[in-house]
All heavy atoms as TSV, in Angstrom:
chain	resi	resn	atom	element	x	y	z
A	1	MET	N	N	93.383	129.902	107.326
A	1	MET	CA	C	92.592	131.114	107.245
A	1	MET	C	C	92.908	131.881	105.962
A	1	MET	O	O	92.009	132.319	105.271
A	1	MET	CB	C	92.860	131.962	108.494
A	1	MET	CG	C	92.054	133.201	108.566
A	1	MET	SD	S	90.354	132.780	108.921
A	1	MET	CE	C	89.691	134.349	109.211
A	2	LEU	N	N	94.165	132.020	105.666
A	2	LEU	CA	C	94.568	132.733	104.462
A	2	LEU	C	C	94.118	131.988	103.208
A	2	LEU	O	O	93.661	132.600	102.249
A	2	LEU	CB	C	96.089	132.916	104.448
A	2	LEU	CG	C	96.673	133.739	103.295
A	2	LEU	CD1	C	96.083	135.141	103.304
A	2	LEU	CD2	C	98.169	133.800	103.403
A	3	LEU	N	N	94.210	130.660	103.234
A	3	LEU	CA	C	93.792	129.864	102.085
A	3	LEU	C	C	92.295	130.000	101.831
A	3	LEU	O	O	91.868	130.143	100.685
A	3	LEU	CB	C	94.151	128.395	102.300
A	3	LEU	CG	C	93.767	127.438	101.179
A	3	LEU	CD1	C	94.476	127.825	99.882
A	3	LEU	CD2	C	94.093	126.016	101.563
A	4	SER	N	N	91.486	129.984	102.885
A	4	SER	CA	C	90.037	130.113	102.688
A	4	SER	C	C	89.677	131.491	102.140
A	4	SER	O	O	88.774	131.613	101.315
A	4	SER	CB	C	89.290	129.842	103.984
A	4	SER	OG	O	89.598	130.808	104.954
A	5	LYS	N	N	90.371	132.544	102.567
A	5	LYS	CA	C	90.120	133.879	102.016
A	5	LYS	C	C	90.491	133.929	100.541
A	5	LYS	O	O	89.782	134.514	99.730
A	5	LYS	CB	C	90.909	134.932	102.783
A	5	LYS	CG	C	90.329	135.268	104.125
A	5	LYS	CD	C	91.112	136.383	104.782
A	5	LYS	CE	C	90.543	136.717	106.140
A	5	LYS	NZ	N	91.295	137.796	106.788
A	6	TYR	N	N	91.591	133.282	100.200
A	6	TYR	CA	C	92.030	133.248	98.802
A	6	TYR	C	C	91.013	132.498	97.942
A	6	TYR	O	O	90.627	132.957	96.875
A	6	TYR	CB	C	93.404	132.598	98.699
A	6	TYR	CG	C	93.884	132.414	97.287
A	6	TYR	CD1	C	94.232	133.507	96.505
A	6	TYR	CD2	C	93.976	131.144	96.730
A	6	TYR	CE1	C	94.660	133.347	95.204
A	6	TYR	CE2	C	94.402	130.967	95.433
A	6	TYR	CZ	C	94.749	132.068	94.671
A	6	TYR	OH	O	95.161	131.905	93.391
A	7	LEU	N	N	90.570	131.326	98.417
A	7	LEU	CA	C	89.602	130.551	97.653
A	7	LEU	C	C	88.267	131.277	97.533
A	7	LEU	O	O	87.622	131.239	96.483
A	7	LEU	CB	C	89.397	129.184	98.308
A	7	LEU	CG	C	90.587	128.235	98.235
A	7	LEU	CD1	C	90.310	126.980	99.050
A	7	LEU	CD2	C	90.931	127.899	96.805
A	8	THR	N	N	87.862	131.941	98.589
A	8	THR	CA	C	86.626	132.701	98.549
A	8	THR	C	C	86.717	133.850	97.542
A	8	THR	O	O	85.757	134.146	96.840
A	8	THR	CB	C	86.284	133.251	99.942
A	8	THR	OG1	O	86.247	132.172	100.855
A	8	THR	CG2	C	84.945	133.946	99.952
A	9	SER	N	N	87.859	134.474	97.469
A	9	SER	CA	C	88.015	135.589	96.529
A	9	SER	C	C	87.988	135.104	95.078
A	9	SER	O	O	87.568	135.825	94.194
A	9	SER	CB	C	89.309	136.342	96.803
A	9	SER	OG	O	90.430	135.553	96.455
A	10	LEU	N	N	88.417	133.868	94.831
A	10	LEU	CA	C	88.399	133.336	93.470
A	10	LEU	C	C	86.978	133.055	92.994
A	10	LEU	O	O	86.612	133.378	91.883
A	10	LEU	CB	C	89.224	132.051	93.390
A	10	LEU	CG	C	90.725	132.198	93.543
A	10	LEU	CD1	C	91.391	130.833	93.524
A	10	LEU	CD2	C	91.294	133.068	92.435
A	11	SER	N	N	86.213	132.408	93.835
A	11	SER	CA	C	84.851	132.049	93.445
A	11	SER	C	C	83.994	131.917	94.699
A	11	SER	O	O	83.852	130.830	95.255
A	11	SER	CB	C	84.855	130.743	92.668
A	11	SER	OG	O	83.544	130.423	92.312
A	12	PRO	N	N	83.425	133.017	95.161
A	12	PRO	CA	C	82.665	132.973	96.410
A	12	PRO	C	C	81.438	132.060	96.342
A	12	PRO	O	O	81.092	131.418	97.317
A	12	PRO	CB	C	82.265	134.421	96.646
A	12	PRO	CG	C	82.509	135.137	95.377
A	12	PRO	CD	C	83.490	134.336	94.599
A	13	ILE	N	N	80.816	131.962	95.183
A	13	ILE	CA	C	79.620	131.127	95.075
A	13	ILE	C	C	79.982	129.653	95.200
A	13	ILE	O	O	79.335	128.905	95.941
A	13	ILE	CB	C	78.887	131.403	93.743
A	13	ILE	CG1	C	78.335	132.823	93.747
A	13	ILE	CG2	C	77.773	130.398	93.515
A	13	ILE	CD1	C	77.751	133.269	92.434
A	14	LEU	N	N	81.030	129.215	94.503
A	14	LEU	CA	C	81.441	127.812	94.589
A	14	LEU	C	C	81.908	127.452	95.994
A	14	LEU	O	O	81.621	126.369	96.497
A	14	LEU	CB	C	82.542	127.510	93.573
A	14	LEU	CG	C	82.111	127.476	92.112
A	14	LEU	CD1	C	83.304	127.216	91.211
A	14	LEU	CD2	C	81.039	126.433	91.900
A	15	PHE	N	N	82.640	128.354	96.621
A	15	PHE	CA	C	83.113	128.086	97.979
A	15	PHE	C	C	81.931	127.983	98.940
A	15	PHE	O	O	81.918	127.137	99.828
A	15	PHE	CB	C	84.080	129.186	98.438
A	15	PHE	CG	C	84.708	128.898	99.755
A	15	PHE	CD1	C	85.688	127.929	99.869
A	15	PHE	CD2	C	84.304	129.582	100.893
A	15	PHE	CE1	C	86.270	127.649	101.095
A	15	PHE	CE2	C	84.870	129.305	102.115
A	15	PHE	CZ	C	85.876	128.340	102.216
A	16	THR	N	N	80.921	128.824	98.760
A	16	THR	CA	C	79.732	128.782	99.608
A	16	THR	C	C	78.974	127.476	99.409
A	16	THR	O	O	78.546	126.842	100.372
A	16	THR	CB	C	78.808	129.976	99.292
A	16	THR	OG1	O	79.547	131.186	99.456
A	16	THR	CG2	C	77.591	129.989	100.187
A	17	ILE	N	N	78.821	127.063	98.153
A	17	ILE	CA	C	78.143	125.793	97.872
A	17	ILE	C	C	78.908	124.630	98.495
A	17	ILE	O	O	78.320	123.739	99.121
A	17	ILE	CB	C	77.967	125.601	96.351
A	17	ILE	CG1	C	76.979	126.620	95.806
A	17	ILE	CG2	C	77.518	124.181	96.023
A	17	ILE	CD1	C	76.907	126.655	94.297
A	18	TYR	N	N	80.234	124.622	98.334
A	18	TYR	CA	C	81.062	123.574	98.923
A	18	TYR	C	C	80.913	123.552	100.439
A	18	TYR	O	O	80.794	122.476	101.040
A	18	TYR	CB	C	82.535	123.767	98.541
A	18	TYR	CG	C	83.443	122.867	99.321
A	18	TYR	CD1	C	83.554	121.518	99.012
A	18	TYR	CD2	C	84.182	123.358	100.397
A	18	TYR	CE1	C	84.366	120.686	99.741
A	18	TYR	CE2	C	84.995	122.533	101.137
A	18	TYR	CZ	C	85.092	121.192	100.802
A	18	TYR	OH	O	85.899	120.367	101.540
A	19	SER	N	N	80.912	124.712	101.057
A	19	SER	CA	C	80.775	124.785	102.515
A	19	SER	C	C	79.441	124.218	102.968
A	19	SER	O	O	79.373	123.465	103.943
A	19	SER	CB	C	80.910	126.223	102.999
A	19	SER	OG	O	82.186	126.713	102.727
A	20	TRP	N	N	78.374	124.565	102.253
A	20	TRP	CA	C	77.049	124.043	102.604
A	20	TRP	C	C	76.995	122.528	102.440
A	20	TRP	O	O	76.470	121.820	103.300
A	20	TRP	CB	C	75.971	124.702	101.744
A	20	TRP	CG	C	75.487	125.988	102.336
A	20	TRP	CD1	C	75.880	127.239	102.001
A	20	TRP	CD2	C	74.536	126.133	103.387
A	20	TRP	NE1	N	75.222	128.164	102.764
A	20	TRP	CE2	C	74.391	127.500	103.633
A	20	TRP	CE3	C	73.800	125.240	104.139
A	20	TRP	CZ2	C	73.537	127.998	104.604
A	20	TRP	CZ3	C	72.945	125.730	105.114
A	20	TRP	CH2	C	72.823	127.094	105.337
A	21	LEU	N	N	77.524	122.022	101.353
A	21	LEU	CA	C	77.515	120.577	101.131
A	21	LEU	C	C	78.343	119.831	102.172
A	21	LEU	O	O	77.947	118.760	102.638
A	21	LEU	CB	C	78.009	120.248	99.715
A	21	LEU	CG	C	77.087	120.663	98.581
A	21	LEU	CD1	C	77.744	120.391	97.234
A	21	LEU	CD2	C	75.746	119.959	98.691
A	22	ALA	N	N	79.478	120.394	102.534
A	22	ALA	CA	C	80.312	119.768	103.558
A	22	ALA	C	C	79.592	119.748	104.906
A	22	ALA	O	O	79.650	118.745	105.634
A	22	ALA	CB	C	81.644	120.510	103.680
A	23	ASN	N	N	78.908	120.820	105.237
A	23	ASN	CA	C	78.162	120.865	106.488
A	23	ASN	C	C	76.999	119.881	106.480
A	23	ASN	O	O	76.737	119.197	107.473
A	23	ASN	CB	C	77.643	122.272	106.772
A	23	ASN	CG	C	78.722	123.172	107.311
A	23	ASN	OD1	O	79.609	122.730	108.018
A	23	ASN	ND2	N	78.656	124.442	106.961
A	24	ILE	N	N	76.283	119.803	105.364
A	24	ILE	CA	C	75.168	118.867	105.264
A	24	ILE	C	C	75.661	117.434	105.422
A	24	ILE	O	O	75.062	116.629	106.149
A	24	ILE	CB	C	74.427	119.048	103.921
A	24	ILE	CG1	C	73.672	120.376	103.929
A	24	ILE	CG2	C	73.481	117.884	103.644
A	24	ILE	CD1	C	73.125	120.771	102.569
A	25	TRP	N	N	76.768	117.090	104.764
A	25	TRP	CA	C	77.315	115.735	104.868
A	25	TRP	C	C	77.735	115.435	106.307
A	25	TRP	O	O	77.429	114.365	106.836
A	25	TRP	CB	C	78.503	115.565	103.918
A	25	TRP	CG	C	79.105	114.196	104.015
A	25	TRP	CD1	C	80.198	113.821	104.725
A	25	TRP	CD2	C	78.613	113.004	103.407
A	25	TRP	NE1	N	80.430	112.485	104.588
A	25	TRP	CE2	C	79.462	111.955	103.779
A	25	TRP	CE3	C	77.537	112.734	102.576
A	25	TRP	CZ2	C	79.274	110.654	103.347
A	25	TRP	CZ3	C	77.350	111.430	102.142
A	25	TRP	CH2	C	78.206	110.401	102.525
A	26	THR	N	N	78.429	116.355	106.943
A	26	THR	CA	C	78.905	116.142	108.309
A	26	THR	C	C	77.751	115.940	109.281
A	26	THR	O	O	77.767	115.001	110.093
A	26	THR	CB	C	79.768	117.338	108.772
A	26	THR	OG1	O	80.855	117.498	107.852
A	26	THR	CG2	C	80.300	117.128	110.169
A	27	TRP	N	N	76.738	116.780	109.202
A	27	TRP	CA	C	75.608	116.658	110.126
A	27	TRP	C	C	74.780	115.409	109.832
A	27	TRP	O	O	74.247	114.774	110.751
A	27	TRP	CB	C	74.749	117.914	110.101
A	27	TRP	CG	C	75.431	119.041	110.811
A	27	TRP	CD1	C	76.026	120.126	110.247
A	27	TRP	CD2	C	75.640	119.167	112.225
A	27	TRP	NE1	N	76.582	120.923	111.224
A	27	TRP	CE2	C	76.366	120.362	112.435
A	27	TRP	CE3	C	75.300	118.388	113.319
A	27	TRP	CZ2	C	76.740	120.783	113.705
A	27	TRP	CZ3	C	75.674	118.825	114.590
A	27	TRP	CH2	C	76.379	119.997	114.770
A	28	SER	N	N	74.664	115.028	108.569
A	28	SER	CA	C	73.925	113.804	108.261
A	28	SER	C	C	74.683	112.579	108.752
A	28	SER	O	O	74.076	111.613	109.219
A	28	SER	CB	C	73.630	113.702	106.767
A	28	SER	OG	O	74.825	113.638	106.030
A	29	GLU	N	N	76.008	112.599	108.670
A	29	GLU	CA	C	76.821	111.513	109.236
A	29	GLU	C	C	76.534	111.364	110.729
A	29	GLU	O	O	76.306	110.264	111.224
A	29	GLU	CB	C	78.313	111.817	109.062
A	29	GLU	CG	C	78.839	111.623	107.688
A	29	GLU	CD	C	79.378	110.234	107.458
A	29	GLU	OE1	O	79.700	109.525	108.426
A	29	GLU	OE2	O	79.480	109.849	106.287
A	30	LEU	N	N	76.544	112.471	111.433
A	30	LEU	CA	C	76.306	112.442	112.872
A	30	LEU	C	C	74.898	111.972	113.194
A	30	LEU	O	O	74.697	111.147	114.092
A	30	LEU	CB	C	76.551	113.833	113.462
A	30	LEU	CG	C	76.409	113.951	114.975
A	30	LEU	CD1	C	77.440	113.079	115.682
A	30	LEU	CD2	C	76.532	115.385	115.403
A	31	LEU	N	N	73.926	112.456	112.466
A	31	LEU	CA	C	72.540	112.073	112.701
A	31	LEU	C	C	72.325	110.574	112.486
A	31	LEU	O	O	71.718	109.892	113.317
A	31	LEU	CB	C	71.617	112.876	111.781
A	31	LEU	CG	C	70.130	112.609	111.927
A	31	LEU	CD1	C	69.649	113.060	113.292
A	31	LEU	CD2	C	69.367	113.296	110.821
A	32	VAL	N	N	72.847	110.049	111.398
A	32	VAL	CA	C	72.704	108.615	111.112
A	32	VAL	C	C	73.442	107.794	112.162
A	32	VAL	O	O	72.930	106.779	112.643
A	32	VAL	CB	C	73.219	108.290	109.690
A	32	VAL	CG1	C	73.301	106.801	109.463
A	32	VAL	CG2	C	72.331	108.939	108.655
A	33	LEU	N	N	74.615	108.221	112.550
A	33	LEU	CA	C	75.403	107.503	113.553
A	33	LEU	C	C	74.674	107.412	114.887
A	33	LEU	O	O	74.658	106.365	115.534
A	33	LEU	CB	C	76.754	108.195	113.748
A	33	LEU	CG	C	77.669	107.619	114.819
A	33	LEU	CD1	C	78.238	106.291	114.368
A	33	LEU	CD2	C	78.788	108.595	115.121
A	34	LEU	N	N	74.047	108.494	115.291
A	34	LEU	CA	C	73.388	108.529	116.593
A	34	LEU	C	C	72.017	107.865	116.600
A	34	LEU	O	O	71.486	107.574	117.669
A	34	LEU	CB	C	73.260	109.978	117.071
A	34	LEU	CG	C	74.580	110.684	117.364
A	34	LEU	CD1	C	74.319	112.141	117.718
A	34	LEU	CD2	C	75.338	109.987	118.472
A	35	THR	N	N	71.433	107.630	115.438
A	35	THR	CA	C	70.070	107.106	115.409
A	35	THR	C	C	69.964	105.637	115.023
A	35	THR	O	O	68.859	105.120	114.935
A	35	THR	CB	C	69.200	107.919	114.434
A	35	THR	OG1	O	69.800	107.893	113.147
A	35	THR	CG2	C	69.038	109.347	114.917
A	36	ASN	N	N	71.071	104.945	114.804
A	36	ASN	CA	C	70.940	103.521	114.513
A	36	ASN	C	C	71.644	102.699	115.578
A	36	ASN	O	O	72.659	103.118	116.131
A	36	ASN	CB	C	71.431	103.183	113.094
A	36	ASN	CG	C	72.919	103.305	112.935
A	36	ASN	OD1	O	73.665	102.500	113.462
A	36	ASN	ND2	N	73.358	104.303	112.198
A	37	PRO	N	N	71.112	101.530	115.885
A	37	PRO	CA	C	71.637	100.731	117.004
A	37	PRO	C	C	73.014	100.133	116.758
A	37	PRO	O	O	73.735	99.844	117.713
A	37	PRO	CB	C	70.593	99.625	117.176
A	37	PRO	CG	C	69.902	99.534	115.858
A	37	PRO	CD	C	69.939	100.918	115.271
A	38	ARG	N	N	73.413	99.959	115.510
A	38	ARG	CA	C	74.706	99.339	115.220
A	38	ARG	C	C	75.830	100.356	115.101
A	38	ARG	O	O	76.966	100.018	114.792
A	38	ARG	CB	C	74.613	98.504	113.960
A	38	ARG	CG	C	73.643	97.334	114.152
A	38	ARG	CD	C	73.596	96.446	112.989
A	38	ARG	NE	N	74.839	95.688	112.933
A	38	ARG	CZ	C	75.131	94.859	111.964
A	38	ARG	NH1	N	74.296	94.678	110.989
A	38	ARG	NH2	N	76.270	94.206	111.968
A	39	LYS	N	N	75.524	101.628	115.327
A	39	LYS	CA	C	76.506	102.727	115.289
A	39	LYS	C	C	77.236	102.793	113.957
A	39	LYS	O	O	78.440	102.980	113.891
A	39	LYS	CB	C	77.509	102.612	116.439
A	39	LYS	CG	C	76.869	102.668	117.801
A	39	LYS	CD	C	76.156	103.956	118.005
A	39	LYS	CE	C	75.480	104.006	119.358
A	39	LYS	NZ	N	74.321	104.832	119.375
A	40	ARG	N	N	76.485	102.637	112.877
A	40	ARG	CA	C	77.044	102.781	111.536
A	40	ARG	C	C	76.775	104.197	111.059
A	40	ARG	O	O	75.670	104.703	111.181
A	40	ARG	CB	C	76.405	101.785	110.584
A	40	ARG	CG	C	76.757	100.351	110.895
A	40	ARG	CD	C	76.006	99.392	110.023
A	40	ARG	NE	N	76.479	99.491	108.636
A	40	ARG	CZ	C	75.877	98.887	107.628
A	40	ARG	NH1	N	74.788	98.185	107.832
A	40	ARG	NH2	N	76.353	99.004	106.408
A	41	ALA	N	N	77.795	104.818	110.500
A	41	ALA	CA	C	77.637	106.163	109.950
A	41	ALA	C	C	77.207	106.063	108.492
A	41	ALA	O	O	77.145	104.975	107.913
A	41	ALA	CB	C	78.948	106.933	110.069
A	42	LEU	N	N	76.917	107.183	107.902
A	42	LEU	CA	C	76.451	107.221	106.524
A	42	LEU	C	C	77.475	106.609	105.571
A	42	LEU	O	O	77.125	105.871	104.651
A	42	LEU	CB	C	76.138	108.666	106.132
A	42	LEU	CG	C	75.385	108.896	104.848
A	42	LEU	CD1	C	74.060	108.153	104.868
A	42	LEU	CD2	C	75.153	110.374	104.637
A	43	HIS	N	N	78.749	106.884	105.801
A	43	HIS	CA	C	79.776	106.327	104.918
A	43	HIS	C	C	79.867	104.815	105.046
A	43	HIS	O	O	80.274	104.130	104.114
A	43	HIS	CB	C	81.135	106.994	105.165
A	43	HIS	CG	C	81.689	106.761	106.526
A	43	HIS	ND1	N	81.455	107.611	107.572
A	43	HIS	CD2	C	82.451	105.764	107.007
A	43	HIS	CE1	C	82.067	107.149	108.654
A	43	HIS	NE2	N	82.669	106.022	108.336
A	44	ASP	N	N	79.498	104.248	106.199
A	44	ASP	CA	C	79.453	102.792	106.356
A	44	ASP	C	C	78.361	102.188	105.486
A	44	ASP	O	O	78.540	101.124	104.893
A	44	ASP	CB	C	79.222	102.405	107.818
A	44	ASP	CG	C	80.413	102.738	108.691
A	44	ASP	OD1	O	81.553	102.551	108.236
A	44	ASP	OD2	O	80.196	103.182	109.838
A	45	TYR	N	N	77.216	102.845	105.419
A	45	TYR	CA	C	76.136	102.363	104.552
A	45	TYR	C	C	76.523	102.470	103.077
A	45	TYR	O	O	76.236	101.571	102.297
A	45	TYR	CB	C	74.845	103.147	104.814
A	45	TYR	CG	C	74.170	102.761	106.098
A	45	TYR	CD1	C	74.228	103.585	107.202
A	45	TYR	CD2	C	73.471	101.571	106.198
A	45	TYR	CE1	C	73.604	103.240	108.386
A	45	TYR	CE2	C	72.842	101.204	107.378
A	45	TYR	CZ	C	72.914	102.045	108.470
A	45	TYR	OH	O	72.301	101.686	109.633
A	46	VAL	N	N	77.160	103.556	102.707
A	46	VAL	CA	C	77.563	103.748	101.313
A	46	VAL	C	C	78.584	102.685	100.901
A	46	VAL	O	O	78.493	102.098	99.820
A	46	VAL	CB	C	78.143	105.167	101.099
A	46	VAL	CG1	C	78.779	105.304	99.729
A	46	VAL	CG2	C	77.054	106.210	101.306
A	47	ALA	N	N	79.544	102.391	101.788
A	47	ALA	CA	C	80.598	101.426	101.471
A	47	ALA	C	C	80.186	99.982	101.751
A	47	ALA	O	O	80.862	99.053	101.326
A	47	ALA	CB	C	81.859	101.763	102.271
A	48	GLY	N	N	79.095	99.787	102.491
A	48	GLY	CA	C	78.651	98.438	102.819
A	48	GLY	C	C	79.484	97.782	103.904
A	48	GLY	O	O	79.635	96.558	103.925
A	49	THR	N	N	80.046	98.574	104.804
A	49	THR	CA	C	80.884	98.034	105.872
A	49	THR	C	C	80.120	97.981	107.184
A	49	THR	O	O	79.110	98.653	107.366
A	49	THR	CB	C	82.146	98.896	106.070
A	49	THR	OG1	O	81.744	100.231	106.386
A	49	THR	CG2	C	83.006	98.896	104.832
A	50	VAL	N	N	80.623	97.161	108.099
A	50	VAL	CA	C	80.060	97.072	109.440
A	50	VAL	C	C	81.189	97.155	110.458
A	50	VAL	O	O	82.344	96.879	110.154
A	50	VAL	CB	C	79.277	95.752	109.668
A	50	VAL	CG1	C	78.042	95.694	108.823
A	50	VAL	CG2	C	80.142	94.556	109.416
A	51	ILE	N	N	80.832	97.510	111.665
A	51	ILE	CA	C	81.795	97.595	112.750
A	51	ILE	C	C	81.784	96.265	113.486
A	51	ILE	O	O	80.729	95.756	113.847
A	51	ILE	CB	C	81.438	98.746	113.703
A	51	ILE	CG1	C	81.494	100.059	112.949
A	51	ILE	CG2	C	82.366	98.760	114.910
A	51	ILE	CD1	C	80.947	101.230	113.716
A	52	VAL	N	N	82.968	95.683	113.702
A	52	VAL	CA	C	83.082	94.405	114.380
A	52	VAL	C	C	83.920	94.599	115.633
A	52	VAL	O	O	85.020	95.141	115.569
A	52	VAL	CB	C	83.757	93.351	113.468
A	52	VAL	CG1	C	83.903	92.035	114.193
A	52	VAL	CG2	C	82.980	93.192	112.190
A	53	LYS	N	N	83.373	94.148	116.761
A	53	LYS	CA	C	84.143	94.238	117.997
A	53	LYS	C	C	85.278	93.227	117.966
A	53	LYS	O	O	85.148	92.140	117.407
A	53	LYS	CB	C	83.243	93.980	119.204
A	53	LYS	CG	C	82.241	95.084	119.419
A	53	LYS	CD	C	81.479	94.880	120.699
A	53	LYS	CE	C	80.528	96.043	120.890
A	53	LYS	NZ	N	79.812	95.941	122.135
A	54	LYS	N	N	86.377	93.574	118.578
A	54	LYS	CA	C	87.581	92.759	118.535
A	54	LYS	C	C	87.353	91.356	119.099
A	54	LYS	O	O	87.936	90.392	118.615
A	54	LYS	CB	C	88.699	93.471	119.306
A	54	LYS	CG	C	90.048	92.886	119.120
A	54	LYS	CD	C	91.111	93.731	119.784
A	54	LYS	CE	C	92.481	93.152	119.547
A	54	LYS	NZ	N	93.522	93.981	120.137
A	55	ILE	N	N	86.491	91.233	120.091
A	55	ILE	CA	C	86.280	89.927	120.719
A	55	ILE	C	C	85.583	88.940	119.782
A	55	ILE	O	O	85.653	87.739	119.991
A	55	ILE	CB	C	85.472	90.058	122.031
A	55	ILE	CG1	C	84.103	90.688	121.762
A	55	ILE	CG2	C	86.237	90.842	123.054
A	55	ILE	CD1	C	83.197	90.730	122.976
A	56	TYR	N	N	84.953	89.415	118.715
A	56	TYR	CA	C	84.242	88.535	117.794
A	56	TYR	C	C	85.031	88.215	116.522
A	56	TYR	O	O	84.570	87.427	115.700
A	56	TYR	CB	C	82.904	89.158	117.391
A	56	TYR	CG	C	81.990	89.399	118.560
A	56	TYR	CD1	C	81.574	90.685	118.877
A	56	TYR	CD2	C	81.545	88.349	119.349
A	56	TYR	CE1	C	80.739	90.913	119.952
A	56	TYR	CE2	C	80.701	88.574	120.420
A	56	TYR	CZ	C	80.310	89.853	120.717
A	56	TYR	OH	O	79.490	90.080	121.777
A	57	VAL	N	N	86.199	88.787	116.347
A	57	VAL	CA	C	86.961	88.620	115.102
A	57	VAL	C	C	87.317	87.150	114.872
A	57	VAL	O	O	87.158	86.637	113.761
A	57	VAL	CB	C	88.232	89.499	115.109
A	57	VAL	CG1	C	89.137	89.164	113.943
A	57	VAL	CG2	C	87.844	90.964	115.074
A	58	VAL	N	N	87.775	86.438	115.899
A	58	VAL	CA	C	88.172	85.034	115.744
A	58	VAL	C	C	86.970	84.184	115.353
A	58	VAL	O	O	87.064	83.332	114.459
A	58	VAL	CB	C	88.828	84.507	117.042
A	58	VAL	CG1	C	89.114	83.024	116.942
A	58	VAL	CG2	C	90.107	85.271	117.326
A	59	GLN	N	N	85.825	84.422	115.971
A	59	GLN	CA	C	84.629	83.660	115.632
A	59	GLN	C	C	84.196	83.924	114.189
A	59	GLN	O	O	83.791	83.002	113.472
A	59	GLN	CB	C	83.497	84.012	116.586
A	59	GLN	CG	C	83.765	83.603	118.015
A	59	GLN	CD	C	82.710	84.154	118.970
A	59	GLN	OE1	O	81.846	84.927	118.577
A	59	GLN	NE2	N	82.799	83.755	120.231
A	60	ILE	N	N	84.286	85.149	113.757
A	60	ILE	CA	C	83.920	85.490	112.378
A	60	ILE	C	C	84.870	84.828	111.395
A	60	ILE	O	O	84.442	84.291	110.368
A	60	ILE	CB	C	83.902	87.021	112.201
A	60	ILE	CG1	C	82.758	87.626	113.008
A	60	ILE	CG2	C	83.784	87.400	110.731
A	60	ILE	CD1	C	82.804	89.123	113.101
A	61	GLN	N	N	86.164	84.831	111.703
A	61	GLN	CA	C	87.138	84.211	110.816
A	61	GLN	C	C	86.903	82.706	110.713
A	61	GLN	O	O	87.006	82.130	109.625
A	61	GLN	CB	C	88.560	84.491	111.303
A	61	GLN	CG	C	88.987	85.920	111.091
A	61	GLN	CD	C	90.317	86.250	111.728
A	61	GLN	OE1	O	90.770	85.558	112.639
A	61	GLN	NE2	N	90.941	87.315	111.256
A	62	LYS	N	N	86.580	82.051	111.815
A	62	LYS	CA	C	86.281	80.616	111.781
A	62	LYS	C	C	85.069	80.344	110.913
A	62	LYS	O	O	85.056	79.401	110.110
A	62	LYS	CB	C	86.038	80.090	113.196
A	62	LYS	CG	C	87.272	79.955	114.029
A	62	LYS	CD	C	86.924	79.418	115.412
A	62	LYS	CE	C	88.142	79.373	116.300
A	62	LYS	NZ	N	87.806	78.922	117.669
A	63	GLN	N	N	84.031	81.142	111.041
A	63	GLN	CA	C	82.817	80.964	110.246
A	63	GLN	C	C	83.100	81.186	108.764
A	63	GLN	O	O	82.633	80.430	107.915
A	63	GLN	CB	C	81.718	81.916	110.732
A	63	GLN	CG	C	80.415	81.763	110.007
A	63	GLN	CD	C	79.747	80.423	110.257
A	63	GLN	OE1	O	79.903	79.834	111.322
A	63	GLN	NE2	N	79.025	79.945	109.275
A	64	MET	N	N	83.885	82.207	108.448
A	64	MET	CA	C	84.221	82.474	107.055
A	64	MET	C	C	85.052	81.330	106.476
A	64	MET	O	O	84.834	80.893	105.343
A	64	MET	CB	C	84.980	83.796	106.937
A	64	MET	CG	C	84.124	85.015	107.180
A	64	MET	SD	S	85.057	86.556	107.211
A	64	MET	CE	C	85.801	86.566	105.605
A	65	TYR	N	N	86.009	80.810	107.244
A	65	TYR	CA	C	86.844	79.697	106.797
A	65	TYR	C	C	85.981	78.464	106.549
A	65	TYR	O	O	86.135	77.763	105.551
A	65	TYR	CB	C	87.924	79.407	107.845
A	65	TYR	CG	C	88.829	78.267	107.484
A	65	TYR	CD1	C	89.841	78.437	106.535
A	65	TYR	CD2	C	88.685	77.020	108.077
A	65	TYR	CE1	C	90.682	77.395	106.200
A	65	TYR	CE2	C	89.522	75.971	107.736
A	65	TYR	CZ	C	90.520	76.165	106.803
A	65	TYR	OH	O	91.342	75.127	106.472
A	66	TYR	N	N	85.039	78.208	107.435
A	66	TYR	CA	C	84.139	77.066	107.299
A	66	TYR	C	C	83.286	77.199	106.036
A	66	TYR	O	O	83.133	76.242	105.279
A	66	TYR	CB	C	83.234	76.960	108.537
A	66	TYR	CG	C	82.225	75.853	108.450
A	66	TYR	CD1	C	82.594	74.530	108.672
A	66	TYR	CD2	C	80.898	76.123	108.124
A	66	TYR	CE1	C	81.669	73.504	108.581
A	66	TYR	CE2	C	79.957	75.105	108.020
A	66	TYR	CZ	C	80.358	73.799	108.252
A	66	TYR	OH	O	79.437	72.795	108.145
A	67	GLU	N	N	82.744	78.382	105.798
A	67	GLU	CA	C	81.894	78.591	104.628
A	67	GLU	C	C	82.678	78.472	103.325
A	67	GLU	O	O	82.174	77.926	102.336
A	67	GLU	CB	C	81.208	79.962	104.710
A	67	GLU	CG	C	80.152	80.029	105.780
A	67	GLU	CD	C	79.558	81.425	105.946
A	67	GLU	OE1	O	79.972	82.337	105.201
A	67	GLU	OE2	O	78.693	81.590	106.827
A	68	ILE	N	N	83.911	78.958	103.302
A	68	ILE	CA	C	84.725	78.883	102.087
A	68	ILE	C	C	85.079	77.427	101.775
A	68	ILE	O	O	85.029	76.999	100.626
A	68	ILE	CB	C	86.019	79.735	102.241
A	68	ILE	CG1	C	85.640	81.215	102.220
A	68	ILE	CG2	C	87.020	79.426	101.150
A	68	ILE	CD1	C	86.785	82.142	102.561
A	69	ASN	N	N	85.415	76.650	102.788
A	69	ASN	CA	C	85.814	75.265	102.560
A	69	ASN	C	C	84.650	74.342	102.274
A	69	ASN	O	O	84.844	73.218	101.812
A	69	ASN	CB	C	86.605	74.750	103.753
A	69	ASN	CG	C	88.002	75.354	103.800
A	69	ASN	OD1	O	88.553	75.701	102.772
A	69	ASN	ND2	N	88.539	75.499	104.988
A	70	ASN	N	N	83.441	74.764	102.559
A	70	ASN	CA	C	82.273	73.908	102.340
A	70	ASN	C	C	81.405	74.375	101.169
A	70	ASN	O	O	80.224	74.140	101.139
A	70	ASN	CB	C	81.426	73.828	103.615
A	70	ASN	CG	C	82.141	73.040	104.688
A	70	ASN	OD1	O	82.822	72.069	104.388
A	70	ASN	ND2	N	82.009	73.470	105.922
A	71	LEU	N	N	82.002	75.035	100.224
A	71	LEU	CA	C	81.245	75.462	99.037
A	71	LEU	C	C	81.076	74.342	98.052
A	71	LEU	O	O	81.712	73.462	97.844
A	71	LEU	CB	C	81.932	76.647	98.362
A	71	LEU	CG	C	81.819	77.962	99.109
A	71	LEU	CD1	C	82.588	79.051	98.366
A	71	LEU	CD2	C	80.372	78.387	99.232
């Protein structure tokens, strides 16, 4: 609380812009997460990652090993 008051006193406009951008990012993450079937958030799309259930890890590793050895 004290830190936010200090930062606001230094530059209220920049702090306000930062707060708005942080809120927009957070709500867009939630919106994207809730509206796609694979439960990927916005940061998953940006990074190109996917969520893998633990029960499929061994099958994925076997497939990757097979593809690497058959190049």
